[in-house]
N, C-alpha and C positions, 0 to 999 in steps of 0.2 A: 286600400293600400296599405294596412299593416297586414292585411292577410297576404298579401302578394309579397312583401319584403319577407313575411314569415315562409314562404314558400321557396323562396329563393335562397334562403339561408339553408334550408333543409336539401336542397338540390345541390347546392354548392359545398355542403358539408357542416360541420359544426359551426356554430357562431362564436366570436370572442367569449361571451359569456358562458357559453357551454365549456370552451378548453378551460376557463377559470375554475369553473365548478369541478372538472375532471381532475385539474391538478390538485384542488383543494383536498378531494378525496384521496388521491395518490399521497400526497404530502402528510395527511391525517394518518393512512394506514403506516407509512413510514416511521413516523414518529412513535405510534404506537407500539411499532415492533420494537423500536429502540429503548423505549420506556420500559416495556416487559423484559428485557434481558438486562436492563441496568437493575430493575427492582429485584429480579433473581439474584443477580450478582451481588447486590447489597446484602440480601438475607445469608448468601454464602459467603459470608464474611473471613471464615476461618480458611475456606479452601481459595478463595480469591487473593486474601492479603498474605495469609500465611504461607501458602503454596506458590502463587501465580506471582503476585506482586514482590514478595520478599525472598523467592526462590534463587534469582540469581546472586543475593547477597550472601548465601550460605555453600560451604565448601562442598555439600553433598548434593549440588545442583548437579544436573543430567550432564550439561557441558563440560563442568569440572571432572567429572567421574570419567566421561569419555577421553578426554585429553590426559588424564591420568592413566588410564588403561592403554592409550596409544604410546605414552611416554615408557611406561614399563616394557611394551612389545619392541619398541626401536632402540630401548637402553638409552632413554634422555630423561632423567628424573626431573629435570628442571621442568617440563609439561604439567606435573602434578603440583595443584594448587590446593596448598594444606592450610593456608592460612588467608583471610581477608581481613587485613588490620584497619578495622574502621568500625564505627557503632553508630546507629541512626538514632537520631533524637527527635523529639518535638517540642520546640521551644515557644510555639504559641498556643494559647489555649484552645482555640479551634484547628488546631492543625491536623490532629489525626481525625476528626470527624470531617473535615473538609476533604481531605485527602482520601478518605471512604467514599466519600462522594464522586470526588473526580475519577478515582479507579473503577468505580461501578459503571460510570457512564462511559469510561473509554472502554471496558470490557463489553458493554451493553452495544457499543457502536461497532466493535469489530465482530462480534458475533451475529450483530442483524445486519451485517453489511450486505451479503449475498441478496437477502430480500428487499434491503433498501435500494439496491440498484436495480433488482427485478422490477419494483414499483417505477422507477425512473424511466426504464427501458418500455414499460408498458406505456408511458406517456409519450415518449418520444417515437417509437416505431410505427404507429399510426400516420404520422406526417410524412414517413418516407415512402420513396417509390418501391413498387415490389422488387426490383433489381435491388434496390439499395438494402432492403430488408433480408434478402438472399444472402447478398454479400457479407452483411454482420451477422448471419447466424451463429449461435452459440456465444454471442457478444457476454450475455449473462454469467455463461460457465466460465470463458476465459478472465474475464474481468474479475469476477470472484476468486478464481483461482490463483491468479497473479497477487492479487491483495492478501489473500490468506497465506501464500507463501513468502510474501515479503515481510508480513508480519511475523511470522513464524522464523525467518531469518534473523529480523531484527531482535528478536525475544531470545532464540538459543544460541546466536553467533555473535551479533553485534554488542547486545547489552552486557553479557558476562565479560568479554572481553574489554570492553570500556570500563565496568565497574573494578576488573581485577588491575587495570591498569590504574587508574584514579585512586584506589584504595592503596595500592602500594607507592604511591608516588609521594616523596616528602620533600620537601626545602632542608629541614633538620630533624634529626630523631626526637627532638624535644617538642615538636608539634604534632598532636594527635589529630588524627582525622576522624571528626564528629559530624558526620552529615545530617541536616535536618531532612524530615522526611518529606518535606515540599520538595525540598531539591533532588531527591532521590526519586520520588513518583513522577517528577516532572522529566527528569531524563530519561528514565525508562519509558515514559508514554511518548516523548518526542522521538527517540531512538526508533521504536516500534513503529508509530505511524508512520514517520518519513520513509522507513524502508519499505514499508506497504505502498506506498504512494509512488516512490521511484520504481517499483517493481512494474508499474503501468506501463513503463517505456513504449515495448512491444506494440501496445493497443494503440497509443497515440500515434505511431508510425503508422500502424495500419490503416486508421482513419485518414491521416494526413495523405499516406500514399494513395488509398481508394479516390480521394477527393482530387489527385492531380497536384497537390501543392509541395509534396516530397516525392522524388526519384531515387532509385537505389545509387545513382552516380552522384547527386548531390550529397548523400550520405556518407559516400566513400570519399568525395571531395574534401567534406569537412570534418572527416574522423578525428583528425588531429586536434583541430579546435573543439571538437566534442570531448574530447579525453579531457581536456584544460577545464571546461566547464564543468564536467562531471566532478575531477578533483576540486573544484572550488567550491561547487554545492556540497559535495561530502564533507568537506573541511567546515562549512557552515553547520551542517546539521548533526554534526558529530562531537562528541567532547575534544579537546585540542590535544589529541596524540595520533600519532602516523598510523598505529595499528587498526584504530577505529576506521580512519579516513580510507586506508587501502581494503579493509573487509567490505565497506559499504560500495568503493568504487568497483572492486573487481565483479561482482554479479551484474552491476549496471553496464559495464564495458561488455559482458557476454550478451546481455539483452540487447544492446544497441546493435551488436554483429547480428544477432537474431532479425532484428528490425531491418537490417539491410536484405537478409535471405526474405523477408517478409514481402519487401517493396519488390524484389527481384520477381517474386513467384506472381505478385500481382500483375506485374507488367508484361510476364509472359502469358497470363489468361488473357489479359487485355490485346496482346498482339495477335493472339490465338483466335480471338472473335472478330478482331478487324479484318483479319485475314479471312475469315469464313464470310464476313459482310460483303468484302470485294470480289470475292469469286461468285458469290449470289448476284451482285449487281453487273457483273460481267455477263453472267449467264442470261440475265434478263436482256 
């Protein structure tokens, strides 16, 4: 009887325990990749902290230099950011070490994300039908591309604009801005990761449209509602300033429109296939 059960499981595919074993190895490889990049980031402290993490806090940061060049070209000197009136301090004994660990893990997660999603996709894809796998071809590339694009947008656009606003905001000239290292790193991390996740909107729309849960008409009908939701979410994940909210909202609104185009394209393909099926059926 045990032999018959084993043969049934083999004929029907992997057993539940086999799936758990496969998942364990995918998770193990993913965690290993994140740990490797985390260790590399931890060792490269001077670059990761001195250049990446603290970069937006310095006036020679790439974004500030580009804005200054643009201001000189357009004759708008106000675009030049010559001073960021704040200092970063560590008020806790473990503050610098804990932020070194945190920043290393975040850098490790971002760097390893393409491989991490690749392992997730390797686990999920065998359970899909051939038609679904073909429809989702290139998922690893597009998800990774959007994630990294969102992270870069958050780092080079959203973060420096937010830091500049918060550094120059004062209730009274007698109050100095002295930010704790924990607050600075947490704000930067939140902005970068939130932007990376928000940039996944076209992928979400694609899979929802492919499954028939969302249509282009539905997305158009709820466009105004979606704009409000995007603005509210942007207000939650960004510092309390209008500039940061608009900066994260604008690309998300564009990606929402891209999602409508994606849904339309899928509907066209579905309609063509249905027409071909009907013609073949009538021919028979």
